C-alpha positions as CSV (number, residue, x, y, z in Angstrom):
1,L,70.6,-13.7,-26.8
2,R,70.0,-17.4,-26.8
3,T,72.9,-18.4,-24.6
4,C,70.8,-18.7,-21.4
5,K,69.3,-22.0,-20.4
6,M,65.8,-22.4,-21.8
7,L,62.9,-24.8,-21.0
8,K,64.1,-28.3,-21.5
9,F,62.3,-31.6,-21.6
10,A,63.1,-34.5,-19.2
11,I,62.3,-38.1,-20.1
12,I,60.7,-40.0,-17.2
13,I,60.7,-43.7,-17.7
14,A,57.9,-45.5,-15.9
15,V,58.5,-49.2,-15.4
16,I,55.1,-50.8,-15.2
17,G,54.4,-54.5,-14.8
18,S,57.3,-56.7,-15.6
19,S,61.1,-56.1,-15.3
20,L,61.1,-55.6,-19.1
21,G,59.7,-52.1,-18.5
22,G,56.6,-50.3,-19.7
23,P,55.8,-47.2,-21.8
24,V,58.1,-44.2,-21.9
25,E,56.3,-40.9,-21.0
26,I,57.9,-37.6,-21.9
27,V,57.0,-35.1,-19.2
28,P,58.1,-31.4,-19.3
29,E,60.3,-30.1,-16.5
30,V,59.2,-27.0,-14.5
31,P,60.1,-24.0,-16.6
32,E,62.9,-21.9,-15.2
33,T,62.9,-18.9,-17.6
34,F,59.4,-17.4,-17.7
35,V,57.8,-14.3,-16.2
36,H,58.0,-13.5,-12.5
37,G,54.9,-12.1,-10.8
38,G,51.8,-10.8,-12.4
39,T,48.3,-12.1,-12.2
40,E,46.6,-15.0,-14.0
41,A,45.1,-13.8,-17.3
42,P,41.5,-14.7,-17.8
43,D,40.3,-16.7,-20.8
44,G,40.2,-14.6,-23.9
45,A,42.2,-11.7,-22.5
46,F,45.1,-12.0,-24.9
47,P,43.8,-14.0,-27.9
48,W,46.9,-13.0,-30.0
49,T,49.5,-14.5,-27.6
50,A,51.4,-17.4,-29.1
51,S,53.9,-19.9,-27.9
52,V,56.9,-20.4,-30.2
53,R,58.9,-23.6,-29.6
54,V,62.3,-24.1,-31.2
55,H,63.2,-27.7,-30.6
56,N,62.7,-27.9,-26.8
57,D,63.2,-24.2,-26.1
58,F,60.1,-22.1,-25.5
59,F,59.6,-18.5,-26.6
60,Q,56.7,-16.3,-27.5
61,G,55.2,-14.6,-30.5
62,V,52.1,-12.5,-31.5
63,V,49.4,-13.6,-33.9
64,I,49.0,-10.8,-36.5
65,N,46.6,-12.5,-38.9
66,E,45.5,-16.1,-39.7
67,N,48.7,-16.8,-41.6
68,H,51.5,-15.0,-39.7
69,I,53.2,-14.7,-36.3
70,L,55.3,-11.7,-35.3
71,T,58.3,-12.5,-33.0
72,A,61.9,-11.5,-32.3
73,A,64.6,-12.3,-34.9
74,S,66.7,-13.7,-32.1
75,V,64.1,-16.5,-31.6
76,V,64.7,-17.9,-35.0
77,T,68.5,-17.3,-35.3
78,M,71.5,-18.7,-33.6
79,G,74.6,-16.6,-33.5
80,G,73.1,-14.4,-36.2
81,N,72.4,-17.3,-38.5
82,A,68.8,-18.3,-39.6
83,I,67.6,-21.7,-38.2
84,N,65.6,-24.2,-40.2
85,H,61.9,-23.4,-40.1
86,F,61.2,-27.1,-39.7
87,W,62.5,-26.8,-36.1
88,V,59.7,-24.3,-35.1
89,R,56.3,-25.1,-33.7
90,V,53.6,-22.5,-32.9
91,A,50.7,-22.8,-30.5
92,A,47.9,-20.3,-29.9
93,G,44.4,-20.1,-28.5
94,D,45.3,-21.6,-25.1
95,R,46.4,-20.1,-21.8
96,H,48.4,-23.3,-21.1
97,I,51.9,-23.3,-22.6
98,I,51.9,-27.1,-22.9
99,G,49.4,-30.0,-22.9
100,S,46.4,-30.8,-25.0
101,H,43.5,-28.5,-24.5
102,M,40.2,-28.0,-26.3
103,N,41.0,-24.5,-27.8
104,R,44.6,-25.1,-28.6
105,E,45.8,-24.8,-32.2
106,E,49.3,-26.0,-33.2
107,R,51.0,-25.2,-36.5
108,T,54.3,-25.8,-38.2
109,L,55.9,-23.1,-40.5
110,S,56.3,-22.8,-44.3
111,H,58.5,-19.7,-44.2
112,L,60.4,-17.5,-41.8
113,F,61.3,-13.9,-42.7
114,I,64.0,-12.2,-40.6
115,H,64.7,-8.5,-41.0
116,D,67.7,-8.2,-43.4
117,L,69.5,-5.7,-41.1
118,F,69.0,-7.7,-37.9
119,N,72.2,-7.7,-35.8
120,H,72.3,-10.2,-33.0
121,Q,75.2,-8.3,-31.3
122,T,73.5,-4.9,-31.1
123,G,69.9,-6.1,-31.1
124,V,69.0,-3.7,-33.9
125,N,66.0,-4.7,-36.1
126,N,65.2,-7.6,-33.8
127,I,62.0,-8.6,-35.6
128,A,60.8,-11.6,-37.7
129,V,57.6,-12.8,-39.3
130,L,56.7,-16.5,-39.3
131,R,54.4,-17.9,-41.9
132,L,52.2,-20.8,-40.9
133,A,52.1,-23.9,-43.0
134,H,48.3,-24.0,-42.5
135,P,46.4,-20.9,-41.4
136,F,44.3,-20.5,-38.3
137,Q,40.6,-20.4,-39.2
138,F,39.2,-17.0,-38.5
139,P,36.9,-16.1,-36.9
140,H,38.1,-18.2,-34.0
141,N,36.8,-18.5,-30.4
142,T,40.2,-17.9,-28.8
143,I,42.6,-16.6,-31.4
144,E,42.6,-13.1,-33.0
145,G,45.2,-11.0,-34.8
146,A,46.7,-8.2,-32.9
147,V,46.3,-4.6,-33.9
148,L,49.6,-2.7,-34.3
149,H,49.9,0.5,-32.3
150,N,51.1,3.4,-34.5
151,R,51.6,6.3,-32.1
152,I,54.3,7.5,-29.8
153,I,54.1,6.1,-26.2
154,P,54.9,8.7,-23.6
155,V,57.3,8.0,-20.7
156,G,55.4,6.8,-17.6
157,T,52.7,5.0,-19.6
158,N,51.9,1.6,-18.2
159,L,52.1,-1.1,-20.9
160,Q,50.8,-4.6,-20.4
161,F,52.8,-7.7,-21.0
162,A,51.4,-11.3,-21.2
163,G,53.5,-14.4,-20.8
164,W,53.9,-17.7,-19.0
165,Q,55.2,-17.9,-15.5
166,I,57.3,-20.3,-13.4
167,P,54.8,-22.5,-11.4
168,V,55.5,-22.7,-7.7
169,G,54.7,-26.0,-6.2
170,P,52.1,-28.6,-7.3
171,P,50.2,-28.6,-9.5
172,A,52.6,-27.5,-12.1
173,V,50.0,-25.4,-14.1
174,R,51.6,-23.1,-16.6
175,L,48.9,-20.5,-17.2
176,L,49.3,-17.2,-19.0
177,R,49.9,-14.2,-16.7
178,S,49.9,-10.5,-17.2
179,F,51.3,-7.4,-15.6
180,N,52.1,-3.7,-16.1
181,L,55.5,-2.4,-17.2
182,P,56.0,1.4,-17.1
183,V,57.8,3.1,-20.0
184,I,61.0,4.6,-18.8
185,T,63.5,7.0,-20.3
186,T,66.5,5.9,-22.3
187,E,68.8,7.4,-19.6
188,A,67.1,5.4,-16.9
189,C,67.2,2.3,-19.0
190,T,70.9,2.4,-19.8
191,S,72.3,3.7,-16.5
192,P,71.7,0.8,-14.0
193,A,73.8,-2.3,-14.1
194,P,73.8,-4.9,-15.6
195,N,71.9,-3.6,-18.6
196,Q,74.4,-1.2,-20.3
197,N,72.9,-1.6,-23.8
198,I,72.4,1.4,-26.1
199,I,68.7,2.0,-26.7
200,L,67.9,2.9,-30.3
201,D,65.2,5.2,-31.6
202,N,63.1,2.2,-32.8
203,Q,63.1,0.5,-29.4
204,I,61.2,1.2,-26.2
205,C,62.3,0.5,-22.7
206,A,59.8,-0.6,-20.0
207,G,60.1,-2.1,-16.6
208,H,60.7,-1.6,-12.9
209,L,64.1,-0.5,-11.4
210,A,65.1,-0.8,-7.8
211,P,63.6,-1.9,-5.4
212,A,62.9,-5.5,-6.5
213,P,60.5,-5.5,-9.4
214,P,56.9,-6.7,-8.6
215,A,56.9,-8.4,-12.0
216,S,59.4,-8.9,-14.9
217,V,60.1,-10.9,-18.0
218,C,62.6,-13.7,-18.6
219,Q,64.4,-15.4,-21.5
220,G,61.5,-17.7,-22.2
221,N,59.3,-14.6,-22.9
222,M,61.5,-13.4,-25.8
223,G,59.4,-12.5,-28.8
224,G,56.4,-11.8,-26.7
225,G,54.3,-8.6,-27.1
226,V,53.7,-5.6,-24.9
227,Y,50.4,-3.7,-25.3
228,F,48.7,-0.4,-24.8
229,N,44.9,-0.4,-24.8
230,R,45.1,-3.9,-26.3
231,E,47.2,-2.8,-29.3
232,L,50.6,-4.2,-29.9
233,V,53.4,-1.7,-29.1
234,G,56.6,-3.8,-29.1
235,I,58.2,-7.2,-29.3
236,L,60.5,-8.3,-26.5
237,G,64.1,-8.6,-27.6
238,R,66.4,-7.8,-24.6
239,G,66.5,-7.1,-20.9
240,F,65.4,-10.3,-19.2
241,A,65.3,-9.4,-15.5
242,C,64.0,-12.7,-14.4
243,G,63.1,-11.1,-11.0
244,A,66.4,-9.2,-10.7
245,V,66.6,-5.4,-10.0
246,N,67.8,-2.8,-12.5
247,N,67.2,-4.7,-15.7
248,P,64.2,-3.3,-17.6
249,A,62.9,-4.9,-20.7
250,I,63.8,-3.6,-24.2
251,F,61.2,-4.0,-27.0
252,T,61.4,-3.5,-30.7
253,E,58.7,-0.8,-31.3
254,V,56.4,-2.1,-34.1
255,R,55.3,1.4,-35.3
256,F,58.6,1.7,-37.0
257,Y,58.2,-1.6,-38.9
258,T,54.5,-1.5,-40.1
259,T,55.5,-1.3,-43.8
260,W,58.1,-4.0,-43.4
261,I,55.7,-6.3,-41.6
262,N,53.0,-5.9,-44.3
263,Q,55.6,-6.6,-47.0
264,Q,56.3,-10.0,-45.6
265,F,52.8,-11.2,-46.1
266,T,53.3,-11.5,-49.9
267,R,56.9,-12.8,-49.9
268,T,57.5,-16.1,-51.6
269,D,61.3,-16.5,-51.3
270,V,62.8,-18.9,-48.8
271,T,65.3,-18.0,-46.1
272,P,67.9,-20.8,-46.4
273,P,69.0,-22.2,-43.0
274,G,72.4,-20.7,-42.0
275,T,71.7,-17.4,-43.7
276,T,73.8,-14.8,-41.9
277,F,72.3,-11.6,-40.6
278,P,72.7,-8.7,-41.2
279,R,72.6,-9.5,-44.9
280,Q,75.2,-7.7,-47.0
281,T,72.6,-7.4,-49.8
282,P,69.1,-7.0,-48.5
283,Q,66.5,-9.0,-50.2
284,T,63.5,-7.3,-51.9
285,P,60.2,-8.8,-50.8
């Protein structure tokens, strides 16, 4: 899931003054792997949306309380192996994905908890909880914890996704955008090429088929949330259309994981880097 090219940083060297050179400024490249389409999200519309950066790769997550972020397990694993939590940075409270802004809060992690039965090949149990090294201070002007939706979502329901988009032309402003994704049947989700994945009972499929989708997610949105009536329905794990036809998004449906999510809040064990998933012997929180 992490084999596609993600947002990378370019180093631009500005030679100022003498031939000996001047300061080195690190400037981000234009993102290539974020949402296509949608409309700009107003301030405060999605106060639970978080940016999750692993080295120089950008993904997404959802704030669920002042101490924890919900995301996809594939964000914090490589080839089914846990990464080091020191590699991860989380930002919330800001519509901009990068830069220094007044409401922006950035955090490192103290722990990451990956579902013991996550399988990176099948996408089953693609869910993880990240614990912040320092909590957000609630109440907060621009950050809130998401409410988990606990009911069945009927086919045809419009869900709302929020994520960052590829900027087109100057200025390269990377603001949060949102759009609707209709829930579609398992049969409709698995029949069109290139997405021939099996959809499990604890997953939900949403998106536009042919003709060309008016809006779609991309790899940089992995781990982001999809919502119904401002409640979190699912976490994006697969199906990155990136503007292509016949490739709906596949979300891990959180109503099946409410107990597991709550159990992670009190865990104290550490997931060693390199731990392979699925674990042969699941750990007890």
